[in-house]
N, C-alpha and C positions, 0 to 999 in steps of 0.2 A: 535663301532663307535668312532672315535677320537674326543674328545671334547676340550682338552686343549693342548696348545703349551707353554712350559716353556723354557726360555732362560738363559744360562750363559751370562754374560755381557762382562767382560774384555777379549779381544782377540777373542771374538765371534762377537761382534757388532762394536768394534773399537780396535785399537792397544793400549795397556795399557802403554807400556814402555815410550813413549814420554809424556804421560799424567802425570805419576808419576815424571818424570824428571822435567817437568815444575812446578808441584805443589810444589816439594821440593825447587826449585829455588825461587818460590814466597814466600814460608815460610822463607827461609834463608834471603831474602831481607827484609822481614817484621821484623824479629828478629834483624837484624843489625840496622835497623832504629829506632825501638821502644824500644829495650833493648840493647843498646850498651855495657853495662857492662857484658853481658852474655859471659861466658868463653867457650861456645860450639857453634858449628854449627850443621846442620842436620847430617853431616857425623860423627862428633865426638860423637854425642849423642848415636850412635849405641854401643859405648863402655859400655853404661849403661844397655843394654838389658839383659845381663845375670843376673845382680844383681836384676833387677825388676822381672824377671821370677822366680828366686829363692824365692823371697818374695811372689809372687802370680802367680803360674803356669798357672792359668786360663787366664791370660792376653794373652797367646799365641793364644787363640781363639777369642780375642776381639781386632782386629787390630786398631780400632779408639781410644779406650780407652788406648791401649798400647802406641800408638804414643803420645797421650796427656800426659800420665804419664811420658814418656821419657822427653818431653819438660818441664814438671813441675819439675822433678828431676834435670834436668840441671839448671833450674832457682834457685832452692833451694840451690844447690851446689855453685851457683854463688852469693848467698845471695841477690837474687832479691825479693823485697817486692811484695805481692799479687800474688804469683806464680800460685796459682790455677786459679784465675780469668784470668790472662794473658795467661795461657796455653790453656784455652778455647777459648780465642780470637785468639790465634795462630792457633788452629785447625780449626776455622772458615775460616781463610785465606787459609789454606791448602785444606779444603774440597770444597771451591768455585772453586779453580783451579783444584781439583781432578775431578770435574764434567764438566770441559771444554774439551770435547772430540771431535774428528773428526770421525764421523761414517764412516764405510766402505761404499763405493759407493753402492747405492741402498738399504741400510739397512732400512732406514725409509720408503721408498716406499714399501718394502717387508712386513714390520711389519704392515703398514697401510692396505695393501691388506689382510693379514691374520686375522687382527682384525675384519673384516667383517664376518668371518666364524667360528672363534674359540675364546675361552677364552685364553688370553695371560697373561703371568707373567714372573717374573725374579727370579732366584735362584742363588745366588752368594756368593762366599767366600770373595769378596771384599766389599768396602764401597761406591760404586757409588750409587747415589740417583736418582730414576726414575723421581721424581718431578723436581729436578734441571736439569735433562737431557731432560725434556720435553716428557718423555715416558709415563707419567701417563694418558695421553689421550688414550693410546692404551692398556696399561697393567692394569689388574684389581687386581693384587697382586704382591708383591715383598717381598721376605724374604732373609735375609743375614745370614751368618754363625754366626755372632756376636749376632744376634737376637735370633736364635734358640739354640745357645750354643755349636755348633759343626760344623766344616767345612766339606765340601766334602773331602774325599770319604765316610764319615759317611752318613747314610741315613736320618738324621734328617730333612734336607731341603726338601727332597722329600716327607717324611711323612707329613710335615706341609702343603705343597702344595696340596697333595691329600685330606687331611682333610678339608682344606679351600675351595676347589672347589667341595668337595663331589664327587670325581672322583675315579674310579678304576684305578690301575696302567696301565692296558692295554688300557685305554682311553686317556693317556697322552703321548706326545712326548717331549723329552728333547733335546735341541739343544746346543751343546758346542764344544769347540776346543780342550780340553784336554782329551786324550784317557783314562787316569786313573781316574782323578778327576771327569770328566763329563760322559764319555761313560761307563766305567766299573761300576762306582757307580750307574748310573741311571739304567743300565741293572740289577744289583743286586737288585734294588728296584722294578723291574718288569716293568719299563717304556720302551717304544719304544725310539729309539735314532737316531739323525742325527749328524754326525761328520763334523764340519767345518774344513777341513784340510788346513793348510797354506803351501805355497811353501816349499818343502824340508822337511816337517814334516813327521816323521815316526810314525807308530802306535806302541807305547810302552806299550799298554794295553794288557789285557788278552782276550779281546772280540773284536767283530766287530760290528760296528753300523749297524742299519737297512739300513741306507743310508749314503753315503759319498759325500760331495760337497766341492768345492774349491772356491765358490763364494756365498755369502749370497743370491744373487738374484736367485740362483738355488733352494732355499728352497721350494717355493710353489709347484714346479714340484715334488720334492722329497716327499713332504707330500701327494700329490695326488697319487703317486705310492703306498705309504704305506697305504693310506686309501683304495685304490682299493684292495690291498692284504688282508687287514683286513676284508673288506666286503665279499670277496670271501671265506675267511676261515670260515665265520660265516653264510653263506647261510643256511637257514632252521632252524636256532636256534630260 
């Protein structure tokens, strides 16, 4: 019996590229206004990435702290006072905008419908926040790669969700857009999968999802088909 539906977030429930572009613009505007002596902008800060990663390779798995440290390093190099405090303020500006998303049409209605039947949650490599997104009324859990210490395709996120929900892998469906990071990874962890395929997107993974959809509104029907197959396979057990 399927008990849990877990979702990837970026590019599964909304398009992430315009969100990041807007968040970086909002951050740039704040930096120019609040710290005019800063010798870097969001683009030129990227030059500092290699240096920071050499000092702390684990930052590669901690995207929020990585960005904050980039801002802090840029401030220190520009001889800005209170760089640590100001870097946290800058990240608050970025994260507020990072969570101003435009959900795919029908996404909230679909999630609301599924929440009446299943335990829902989010497993993401990104740093979207279900509380700021207003999804905490539907999702009972949310884990990020930064929180568990490893991004997909590692199975840490899936293991955490299974332990949290006390669910067997075969009782969970994972819904995502990336054939490798979402579908291949979830299948290796033993989960059922639904691939949300975008226009023109090819399957670059090694596996095939149990169901493929091109509109999030098709998800309930896909889950019903999967549940029917699951129940048929376990008749008499």
